[in-house]
C-alpha positions in Angstrom: 102.3 93.9 112.6 101.0 95.6 109.4 101.3 93.7 106.1 102.6 96.6 104.0 102.5 94.7 100.7 98.8 93.7 101.2 98.0 97.3 102.0 99.9 98.5 99.0 98.1 95.9 96.8 94.7 97.0 98.0 95.6 100.7 97.5 96.9 100.0 94.0 93.8 98.0 93.1 91.6 100.8 94.3 93.5 103.5 92.4 93.4 101.4 89.2 89.7 101.0 89.5 89.3 104.7 90.3 91.3 105.6 87.2 89.0 103.6 84.9 90.9 100.4 84.4 88.4 97.7 83.5 87.7 95.6 86.6 88.4 92.3 84.8 92.0 93.4 84.3 92.8 95.0 87.7 93.9 91.9 89.6 96.1 90.7 86.8 97.8 94.1 86.5 98.4 94.3 90.3 99.7 90.7 90.4 102.0 91.2 87.4 103.4 94.5 88.7 104.1 93.3 92.2 105.5 89.9 91.0 107.8 91.6 88.5 109.1 93.9 91.2 109.8 91.1 93.6 111.5 88.9 91.0 113.8 91.7 89.9 114.8 92.4 93.5 115.4 88.7 94.1 117.6 88.3 91.1 119.6 91.5 92.0 120.1 90.3 95.6 121.0 86.7 94.6 123.4 87.9 92.0 125.2 90.5 94.0 125.4 88.7 97.3 126.5 85.5 95.6 130.0 86.9 95.6 130.7 85.6 99.1 132.7 88.7 100.2 130.5 91.4 101.7 132.8 94.2 100.7 132.6 93.1 97.0 128.8 92.5 97.3 128.1 96.0 98.8 130.3 97.7 96.2 128.7 95.7 93.4 125.3 96.5 94.8 126.0 100.2 94.4 126.9 99.8 90.8 123.9 97.5 90.1 121.5 99.9 91.7 122.9 102.9 89.7 122.6 100.9 86.4 119.2 99.5 87.2 117.7 102.9 88.1 119.0 104.4 84.9 117.7 101.5 82.8 114.3 101.6 84.6 114.0 105.4 83.9 114.7 104.7 80.2 112.1 101.8 80.3 109.5 104.1 81.9 110.1 106.8 79.2 109.7 104.1 76.5 106.5 102.8 78.1 105.0 106.3 78.0 106.2 106.8 74.4 104.8 103.5 73.2 101.6 104.0 75.0 101.2 107.5 73.5 102.1 106.2 70.0 99.5 103.5 70.3 96.8 105.8 71.7 96.9 103.9 75.0 96.4 105.8 78.2 99.4 105.0 80.4 98.5 104.6 84.0 101.6 105.0 86.2 101.8 106.2 89.8 104.0 105.8 92.9 103.3 102.7 95.0 104.6 102.9 98.6 105.1 99.6 100.4 105.8 101.1 103.8 103.6 104.2 104.5 106.0 105.2 107.3 109.1 105.4 105.0 110.2 108.4 103.0 109.8 108.4 99.2 
């Protein structure tokens, strides 16, 4: 069985190094990014599926996903704006955990 997260971490690390991120920061950036992603999913899952009624949970999940995706798009735009205002090059790219899945 392939460890998709380990593969994605290695690929992300290589891409950061290739894009000029200083080597001393690469591991911290990768760890923070992956940890933040997992924690947000854990909180979303625990909150929505804590309802006890699967019908309620699934419907609430749809709402939560819609709101979260909108808020993340806004946060990404702010990240780019703040980086540009501060003269910081913003490094952002798609990270795929399962190479066999669709984007």
